[in-house]
N, CA and C atoms as an extended XYZ file, in Angstrom:
294
Properties=species:S:1:pos:R:3:atomname:S:1:resname:S:1:resid:I:1 pbc="F F F"
N        15.010     -107.492       -5.295 N   MET     1
C        16.338     -106.921       -5.458 CA  MET     1
C        16.849     -107.274       -6.847 C   MET     1
N        17.378     -106.287       -7.534 N   GLU     2
C        17.926     -106.484       -8.872 CA  GLU     2
C        19.411     -106.183       -8.866 C   GLU     2
N        20.130     -106.835       -9.755 N   THR     3
C        21.564     -106.618       -9.893 CA  THR     3
C        21.808     -105.675      -11.061 C   THR     3
N        22.695     -104.716      -10.877 N   ARG     4
C        23.033     -103.750      -11.918 CA  ARG     4
C        24.545     -103.684      -12.069 C   ARG     4
N        25.025     -103.479      -13.291 N   LYS     5
C        26.455     -103.332      -13.549 CA  LYS     5
C        26.835     -101.858      -13.450 C   LYS     5
N        28.081     -101.629      -13.082 N   VAL     6
C        28.623     -100.278      -12.999 CA  VAL     6
C        29.417     -100.021      -14.277 C   VAL     6
N        29.166      -98.891      -14.917 N   TYR     7
C        29.860      -98.505      -16.143 CA  TYR     7
C        30.673      -97.245      -15.879 C   TYR     7
N        31.748      -97.064      -16.666 N   VAL     8
C        32.561      -95.852      -16.571 CA  VAL     8
C        32.163      -94.936      -17.723 C   VAL     8
N        31.940      -93.669      -17.393 N   SER     9
C        31.558      -92.681      -18.399 CA  SER     9
C        32.530      -91.509      -18.324 C   SER     9
N        33.234      -91.245      -19.403 N   GLY    10
C        34.150      -90.105      -19.426 CA  GLY    10
C        35.434      -90.329      -18.661 C   GLY    10
N        35.703      -91.518      -18.229 N   GLY    11
C        36.968      -91.830      -17.572 CA  GLY    11
C        36.988      -91.674      -16.066 C   GLY    11
N        36.109      -90.836      -15.502 N   SER    12
C        36.164      -90.641      -14.053 CA  SER    12
C        34.797      -90.681      -13.375 C   SER    12
N        33.751      -90.936      -14.139 N   THR    13
C        32.403      -91.000      -13.579 CA  THR    13
C        31.871      -92.418      -13.706 C   THR    13
N        31.332      -92.929      -12.613 N   TYR    14
C        30.749      -94.265      -12.613 CA  TYR    14
C        29.231      -94.150      -12.676 C   TYR    14
N        28.613      -94.988      -13.517 N   VAL    15
C        27.186      -94.873      -13.798 CA  VAL    15
C        26.514      -96.226      -13.630 C   VAL    15
N        25.288      -96.212      -13.082 N   ILE    16
C        24.445      -97.411      -13.069 CA  ILE    16
C        23.097      -97.034      -13.671 C   ILE    16
N        22.411      -98.015      -14.225 N   SER    17
C        21.062      -97.760      -14.735 CA  SER    17
C        20.058      -98.200      -13.682 C   SER    17
N        18.906      -97.572      -13.698 N   LEU    18
C        17.850      -97.905      -12.740 CA  LEU    18
C        16.767      -98.714      -13.438 C   LEU    18
N        16.207      -99.703      -12.757 N   PRO    19
C        15.120     -100.480      -13.352 CA  PRO    19
C        13.914      -99.583      -13.647 C   PRO    19
N        13.315      -99.764      -14.813 N   LYS    20
C        12.195      -98.930      -15.250 CA  LYS    20
C        11.036      -98.969      -14.260 C   LYS    20
N        10.730     -100.159      -13.729 N   LYS    21
C         9.592     -100.247      -12.801 CA  LYS    21
C         9.860      -99.458      -11.517 C   LYS    21
N        11.112      -99.415      -11.080 N   CYS    22
C        11.450      -98.620       -9.887 CA  CYS    22
C        11.321      -97.125      -10.172 C   CYS    22
N        11.740      -96.729      -11.366 N   VAL    23
C        11.654      -95.319      -11.756 CA  VAL    23
C        10.196      -94.875      -11.805 C   VAL    23
N         9.343      -95.710      -12.393 N   LYS    24
C         7.917      -95.369      -12.475 CA  LYS    24
C         7.270      -95.366      -11.094 C   LYS    24
N         7.626      -96.359      -10.276 N   LYS    25
C         7.030      -96.485       -8.940 CA  LYS    25
C         7.362      -95.277       -8.064 C   LYS    25
N         8.588      -94.776       -8.197 N   THR    26
C         9.022      -93.645       -7.370 CA  THR    26
C         8.821      -92.300       -8.062 C   THR    26
N         8.248      -92.337       -9.285 N   ASN    27
C         7.947      -91.115      -10.039 CA  ASN    27
C         9.193      -90.263      -10.315 C   ASN    27
N        10.319      -90.929      -10.607 N   LEU    28
C        11.547      -90.211      -10.939 CA  LEU    28
C        11.468      -89.671      -12.357 C   LEU    28
N        12.131      -88.537      -12.552 N   LYS    29
C        12.193      -87.920      -13.868 CA  LYS    29
C        13.648      -87.573      -14.168 C   LYS    29
N        14.018      -87.473      -15.455 N   PRO    30
C        15.391      -87.086      -15.787 CA  PRO    30
C        15.763      -85.772      -15.101 C   PRO    30
N        16.931      -85.743      -14.498 N   GLY    31
C        17.396      -84.553      -13.790 CA  GLY    31
C        17.112      -84.567      -12.300 C   GLY    31
N        16.254      -85.490      -11.821 N   ASP    32
C        15.983      -85.593      -10.384 CA  ASP    32
C        17.250      -86.018       -9.648 C   ASP    32
N        17.406      -85.556       -8.433 N   ALA    33
C        18.561      -85.917       -7.612 CA  ALA    33
C        18.220      -87.123       -6.746 C   ALA    33
N        19.209      -87.983       -6.561 N   LEU    34
C        19.067      -89.133       -5.672 CA  LEU    34
C        20.074      -88.992       -4.545 C   LEU    34
N        19.763      -89.577       -3.406 N   VAL    35
C        20.649      -89.556       -2.254 CA  VAL    35
C        21.364      -90.899       -2.198 C   VAL    35
N        22.703      -90.869       -2.160 N   VAL    36
C        23.497      -92.092       -2.052 CA  VAL    36
C        24.153      -92.090       -0.679 C   VAL    36
N        23.883      -93.141        0.103 N   THR    37
C        24.396      -93.246        1.464 CA  THR    37
C        25.232      -94.511        1.590 C   THR    37
N        26.383      -94.398        2.244 N   GLU    38
C        27.230      -95.565        2.490 CA  GLU    38
C        26.853      -96.192        3.823 C   GLU    38
N        26.720      -97.506        3.824 N   HIS    39
C        26.463      -98.272        5.047 CA  HIS    39
C        27.460      -99.418        5.069 C   HIS    39
N        28.556      -99.235        5.796 N   GLY    40
C        29.582     -100.270        5.811 CA  GLY    40
C        30.136     -100.465        4.415 C   GLY    40
N        29.997     -101.675        3.865 N   GLY    41
C        30.502     -101.967        2.530 CA  GLY    41
C        29.444     -101.893        1.458 C   GLY    41
N        28.289     -101.306        1.739 N   SER    42
C        27.227     -101.243        0.733 CA  SER    42
C        26.753      -99.805        0.533 C   SER    42
N        26.025      -99.598       -0.562 N   LEU    43
C        25.458      -98.288       -0.875 CA  LEU    43
C        23.946      -98.374       -0.866 C   LEU    43
N        23.315      -97.336       -0.384 N   GLN    44
C        21.856      -97.245       -0.415 CA  GLN    44
C        21.497      -96.027       -1.259 C   GLN    44
N        20.601      -96.229       -2.223 N   ILE    45
C        20.159      -95.139       -3.094 CA  ILE    45
C        18.711      -94.828       -2.754 C   ILE    45
N        18.428      -93.574       -2.481 N   GLY    46
C        17.070      -93.193       -2.102 CA  GLY    46
C        16.614      -91.945       -2.820 C   GLY    46
N        15.317      -91.746       -2.804 N   THR    47
C        14.730      -90.564       -3.428 CA  THR    47
C        14.441      -89.474       -2.417 C   THR    47
N        14.841      -89.674       -1.183 N   GLY    48
C        14.571      -88.693       -0.139 CA  GLY    48
C        15.100      -87.335       -0.517 C   GLY    48
N        14.253      -86.347       -0.436 N   VAL    49
C        14.626      -84.981       -0.768 CA  VAL    49
C        15.221      -84.342        0.470 C   VAL    49
N        16.412      -83.819        0.320 N   ILE    50
C        17.045      -83.111        1.423 CA  ILE    50
C        16.761      -81.634        1.214 C   ILE    50
N        15.902      -81.082        2.046 N   GLU    51
C        15.524      -79.683        1.897 CA  GLU    51
C        16.368      -78.813        2.814 C   GLU    51
N        16.892      -77.779        2.231 N   LYS    52
C        17.644      -76.821        3.011 CA  LYS    52
C        16.652      -75.971        3.799 C   LYS    52
N        16.955      -75.759        5.058 N   GLU    53
C        16.080      -74.936        5.891 CA  GLU    53
C        16.153      -73.491        5.414 C   GLU    53
N        15.010      -72.898        5.189 N   SER    54
C        14.961      -71.514        4.748 CA  SER    54
C        15.297      -70.601        5.923 C   SER    54
N        16.200      -69.667        5.678 N   ARG    55
C        16.608      -68.747        6.734 CA  ARG    55
C        16.210      -67.333        6.333 C   ARG    55
N        15.554      -66.652        7.256 N   THR    56
C        15.073      -65.296        7.001 CA  THR    56
C        15.626      -64.356        8.061 C   THR    56
N        16.010      -63.161        7.642 N   LYS    57
C        16.488      -62.133        8.562 CA  LYS    57
C        15.704      -60.861        8.279 C   LYS    57
N        15.406      -60.113        9.329 N   GLU    58
C        14.646      -58.871        9.184 CA  GLU    58
C        15.488      -57.703        9.680 C   GLU    58
N        15.491      -56.624        8.901 N   ILE    59
C        16.224      -55.413        9.271 CA  ILE    59
C        15.214      -54.289        9.439 C   ILE    59
N        15.282      -53.578       10.567 N   LYS    60
C        14.442      -52.394       10.774 CA  LYS    60
C        15.298      -51.174       10.442 C   LYS    60
N        14.875      -50.445        9.437 N   ILE    61
C        15.635      -49.293        8.961 CA  ILE    61
C        15.880      -48.283       10.080 C   ILE    61
N        14.935      -48.138       10.984 N   SER    62
C        15.084      -47.163       12.074 CA  SER    62
C        16.284      -47.486       12.967 C   SER    62
N        16.781      -48.716       12.916 N   GLN    63
C        17.927      -49.110       13.740 CA  GLN    63
C        19.252      -49.041       12.978 C   GLN    63
N        19.204      -48.657       11.694 N   VAL    64
C        20.414      -48.568       10.875 CA  VAL    64
C        20.824      -47.106       10.778 C   VAL    64
N        22.114      -46.834       10.990 N   MET    65
C        22.599      -45.454       11.057 CA  MET    65
C        22.687      -44.754        9.698 C   MET    65
N        23.063      -45.482        8.638 N   SER    66
C        23.246      -44.836        7.337 CA  SER    66
C        23.007      -45.835        6.209 C   SER    66
N        22.932      -45.310        4.988 N   SER    67
C        22.751      -46.206        3.841 CA  SER    67
C        23.983      -47.082        3.634 C   SER    67
N        25.168      -46.567        3.982 N   ASP    68
C        26.386      -47.389        3.900 CA  ASP    68
C        26.310      -48.560        4.878 C   ASP    68
N        25.812      -48.296        6.076 N   SER    69
C        25.646      -49.367        7.070 CA  SER    69
C        24.650      -50.402        6.575 C   SER    69
N        23.562      -49.924        5.984 N   LEU    70
C        22.552      -50.837        5.455 CA  LEU    70
C        23.159      -51.732        4.380 C   LEU    70
N        23.944      -51.136        3.508 N   GLU    71
C        24.586      -51.916        2.440 CA  GLU    71
C        25.500      -52.994        3.027 C   GLU    71
N        26.302      -52.642        4.015 N   ARG    72
C        27.204      -53.618        4.648 CA  ARG    72
C        26.424      -54.724        5.342 C   ARG    72
N        25.329      -54.371        5.996 N   ILE    73
C        24.495      -55.368        6.679 CA  ILE    73
C        23.881      -56.330        5.665 C   ILE    73
N        23.352      -55.789        4.565 N   LEU    74
C        22.755      -56.636        3.528 CA  LEU    74
C        23.779      -57.604        2.945 C   LEU    74
N        24.960      -57.105        2.648 N   ILE    75
C        26.013      -57.967        2.103 CA  ILE    75
C        26.394      -59.044        3.109 C   ILE    75
N        26.518      -58.673        4.374 N   ALA    76
C        26.886      -59.646        5.411 CA  ALA    76
C        25.840      -60.749        5.539 C   ALA    76
N        24.568      -60.377        5.569 N   PHE    77
C        23.505      -61.389        5.675 CA  PHE    77
C        23.494      -62.302        4.450 C   PHE    77
N        23.734      -61.719        3.283 N   TYR    78
C        23.791      -62.516        2.051 CA  TYR    78
C        24.949      -63.517        2.116 C   TYR    78
N        26.121      -63.043        2.523 N   LEU    79
C        27.300      -63.913        2.588 CA  LEU    79
C        27.159      -65.015        3.631 C   LEU    79
N        26.446      -64.735        4.712 N   VAL    80
C        26.226      -65.743        5.755 CA  VAL    80
C        25.251      -66.812        5.276 C   VAL    80
N        24.427      -66.497        4.279 N   GLY    81
C        23.552      -67.508        3.707 CA  GLY    81
C        22.066      -67.343        3.951 C   GLY    81
N        21.632      -66.168        4.363 N   TYR    82
C        20.193      -65.964        4.535 CA  TYR    82
C        19.511      -66.003        3.170 C   TYR    82
N        18.396      -66.728        3.076 N   ASP    83
C        17.650      -66.852        1.830 CA  ASP    83
C        16.775      -65.636        1.576 C   ASP    83
N        16.217      -65.089        2.637 N   THR    84
C        15.316      -63.944        2.534 CA  THR    84
C        15.757      -62.881        3.527 C   THR    84
N        15.862      -61.647        3.046 N   ILE    85
C        16.188      -60.520        3.921 CA  ILE    85
C        15.052      -59.514        3.774 C   ILE    85
N        14.296      -59.312        4.864 N   LYS    86
C        13.167      -58.380        4.847 CA  LYS    86
C        13.624      -57.046        5.412 C   LYS    86
N        13.266      -55.979        4.727 N   ILE    87
C        13.607      -54.632        5.184 CA  ILE    87
C        12.323      -53.936        5.593 C   ILE    87
N        12.246      -53.552        6.862 N   LYS    88
C        11.057      -52.884        7.405 CA  LYS    88
C        11.304      -51.378        7.457 C   LYS    88
N        10.394      -50.627        6.848 N   LEU    89
C        10.480      -49.169        6.825 CA  LEU    89
C         9.335      -48.547        7.601 C   LEU    89
N         9.646      -47.526        8.377 N   ASP    90
C         8.607      -46.673        8.950 CA  ASP    90
C         8.329      -45.589        7.909 C   ASP    90
N         7.189      -44.939        8.008 N   ARG    91
C         6.855      -43.878        7.041 CA  ARG    91
C         7.921      -42.784        7.016 C   ARG    91
N         8.425      -42.416        8.170 N   LYS    92
C         9.402      -41.324        8.226 CA  LYS    92
C        10.743      -41.722        7.612 C   LYS    92
N        11.059      -43.021        7.602 N   ASP    93
C        12.323      -43.488        7.044 CA  ASP    93
C        12.258      -43.679        5.530 C   ASP    93
N        11.073      -43.760        4.994 N   HIS    94
C        10.893      -44.101        3.583 CA  HIS    94
C        11.665      -43.166        2.643 C   HIS    94
N        11.542      -41.867        2.819 N   LEU    95
C        12.191      -40.908        1.926 CA  LEU    95
C        13.699      -40.879        2.095 C   LEU    95
N        14.187      -41.114        3.283 N   ALA    96
C        15.624      -41.069        3.534 CA  ALA    96
C        16.369      -42.183        2.805 C   ALA    96
N        15.724      -43.319        2.602 N   TYR    97
C        16.397      -44.467        1.986 CA  TYR    97
C        15.926      -44.740        0.568 C   TYR    97
N        15.244      -43.811       -0.009 N   ARG    98
C        14.712      -43.999       -1.351 CA  ARG    98
C        15.767      -44.009       -2.380 C   ARG    98
């Protein structure tokens, strides 16, 4: 365990330096994000990556009434936070939505 001082940067940001051997051991690079967790009166700093779950939605064109409806559906899925929106076309629908 090493002791580190807290510094103020820019008046409202608090900064600590990390020991070089810890940085090398954990393979940290400038710009990497760290997770800071509060436990009672102490802080825990970790390299655990918090991955957002990828969300995918699929739209079948044959079930959409018009191009205006498709546009509204796409916007709604985007606003809700879907990462990937797949649009499935049948051959007969291809020309109608081109």
